[in-house]
Backbone as CSV, one residue per row, in Angstrom:
resi,resn,N_x,N_y,N_z,CA_x,CA_y,CA_z,C_x,C_y,C_z
1,MET,-3.954,-16.923,6.104,-3.139,-16.296,6.805,-3.010,-14.911,6.084
2,ALA,-3.153,-13.971,7.044,-3.135,-12.423,6.609,-2.123,-11.792,6.017
3,ASN,-1.892,-10.729,5.061,-0.719,-10.512,4.794,-0.444,-9.098,5.608
4,ARG,0.844,-9.183,5.813,1.279,-7.848,6.922,1.667,-7.026,6.303
5,PHE,1.916,-7.160,5.030,2.179,-5.869,4.194,1.063,-5.126,3.712
6,HIS,-0.253,-6.038,3.264,-1.687,-5.399,2.813,-1.998,-3.831,3.429
7,CYS,-1.695,-3.096,2.963,-2.669,-1.701,3.292,-2.051,-0.675,2.319
8,CYS,-2.425,0.522,2.441,-2.853,1.483,0.850,-1.184,2.079,0.994
9,ALA,-0.438,2.127,2.054,0.459,2.710,1.689,1.736,1.884,1.224
10,THR,1.482,0.627,0.829,2.296,-0.532,0.165,1.724,-0.700,-1.139
11,CYS,0.852,0.222,-1.684,0.100,-0.269,-2.968,0.575,0.837,-4.299
12,ILE,0.651,0.440,-5.311,0.937,0.884,-6.502,-0.011,2.338,-6.401
13,HIS,-0.970,2.248,-6.110,-2.013,3.021,-6.364,-2.086,4.092,-5.492
14,PHE,-1.290,4.155,-4.059,-1.405,5.059,-3.305,-0.739,6.376,-3.491
15,GLY,-1.312,7.336,-3.470,-0.574,8.826,-3.779,-0.918,9.743,-2.419
16,THR,0.029,10.769,-2.645,0.292,11.499,-1.040,0.032,12.902,-1.780
17,ASP,0.103,13.981,-1.448,0.090,15.402,-1.695,0.186,16.312,-0.044
18,LYS,1.226,16.956,-0.124,1.622,18.035,0.981,1.004,19.081,0.910
19,THR,-0.104,19.380,1.527,-0.476,20.543,1.703,-0.380,21.475,2.773
20,ALA,-0.711,22.792,2.947,-0.692,23.582,3.962,-1.400,23.119,5.205
21,ASP,-2.408,22.098,4.809,-3.049,21.431,6.293,-2.236,20.531,6.720
22,GLY,-1.343,19.863,5.890,-0.574,18.679,6.323,-0.969,17.742,4.987
23,MET,-0.613,16.486,5.185,-0.502,15.619,4.099,-2.148,14.736,3.832
24,LYS,-1.898,14.440,2.230,-3.101,14.166,2.013,-3.115,12.617,1.308
25,TYR,-3.925,11.625,1.724,-3.592,10.502,1.054,-4.936,10.008,0.191
26,HIS,-4.381,9.741,-1.150,-5.660,9.428,-1.973,-5.350,7.769,-2.646
27,CYS,-6.267,7.437,-3.399,-5.972,6.238,-4.111,-6.144,6.797,-5.501
28,ILE,-5.314,6.696,-6.207,-5.049,7.051,-7.797,-5.844,6.383,-8.554
29,ARG,-6.273,5.054,-8.183,-7.051,4.396,-9.236,-8.397,4.645,-8.523
30,LEU,-9.005,4.701,-7.505,-10.317,4.627,-7.253,-10.765,6.313,-7.063
31,GLY,-9.786,7.206,-6.776,-10.051,8.615,-6.747,-10.625,8.740,-5.366
32,TYR,-10.313,8.018,-4.418,-10.726,8.423,-2.849,-9.706,8.667,-2.207
33,GLU,-9.995,9.441,-1.056,-9.267,9.841,0.232,-8.846,8.742,0.718
34,THR,-7.745,8.291,1.509,-7.633,6.853,2.124,-6.630,7.478,3.287
35,LYS,-6.156,6.473,3.699,-5.088,6.654,5.036,-4.128,5.550,4.812
36,PRO,-2.796,5.861,4.842,-2.030,4.653,4.866,-2.234,3.059,5.362
37,THR,-3.028,3.438,6.266,-3.197,2.100,7.245,-4.687,1.188,6.480
38,TYR,-5.114,1.624,5.484,-6.617,1.225,5.105,-6.064,0.113,4.322
39,GLN,-7.361,-0.913,4.199,-6.719,-2.058,3.369,-8.354,-1.808,2.323
40,PHE,-7.969,-2.619,1.068,-8.761,-2.654,0.095,-8.581,-4.082,-0.756
41,ASN,-9.560,-4.516,-1.467,-9.115,-5.604,-2.102,-8.556,-5.563,-3.430
42,CYS,-8.217,-4.162,-4.050,-7.767,-3.885,-5.060,-6.157,-3.753,-4.727
43,TRP,-5.747,-3.968,-3.904,-4.324,-3.598,-3.638,-3.542,-4.489,-4.542
44,GLU,-2.383,-3.710,-5.031,-1.437,-3.951,-5.677,-0.060,-3.807,-5.350
45,PRO,1.165,-4.626,-4.680,1.817,-3.956,-4.178,2.789,-3.258,-4.612
46,LYS,3.632,-2.471,-4.364,4.694,-1.790,-5.049,5.737,-2.893,-5.182
47,PRO,6.689,-2.613,-6.669,7.690,-3.776,-6.641,8.671,-4.329,-5.230
48,THR,9.053,-2.882,-4.445,10.000,-3.300,-3.209,9.320,-4.083,-2.493
49,VAL,7.898,-3.762,-2.156,7.153,-4.969,-1.427,6.732,-6.432,-1.846
50,LYS,6.639,-6.606,-3.381,6.766,-7.587,-3.917,7.816,-8.496,-3.536
51,LYS,9.444,-7.582,-3.647,10.375,-8.609,-3.225,10.277,-8.829,-1.850
52,LEU,9.985,-8.056,-0.938,10.005,-8.478,0.336,9.234,-9.584,0.824
53,MET,8.212,-9.703,0.279,6.938,-10.906,0.146,7.696,-12.068,-0.059
54,GLU,8.249,-11.763,-1.274,8.919,-13.319,-1.846,10.120,-13.650,-1.117
55,LYS,10.591,-12.402,-0.728,11.968,-12.911,0.588,11.351,-13.867,1.662
56,GLU,10.341,-13.366,2.015,9.691,-13.925,3.288,9.331,-15.315,3.169
57,ASN,8.803,-15.590,1.738,8.118,-16.711,1.605,9.228,-17.940,1.315
58,GLN,10.110,-17.402,0.572,11.424,-18.424,0.307,12.162,-18.999,1.908
59,ALA,12.093,-17.803,2.688,12.908,-18.111,4.068,11.684,-19.149,4.740
60,GLY,10.147,-18.645,4.971,9.477,-19.458,5.842,9.382,-21.241,4.716
61,GLU,9.766,-21.368,3.807,9.764,-22.715,2.777,10.999,-23.658,3.679
């Protein structure tokens, strides 16, 4: 089953920079530019996302 939370924007390594040209998104760990909706195998959810995932798992049991 796919994880609906899995995307760069929910990862602890997701970084943002506001520039004159708009928002720039990057992976702090890998050093690559990314987009909020991209998905990679190195994903590590933020603490708030972990809590939401745990809550959903408990509700589904």
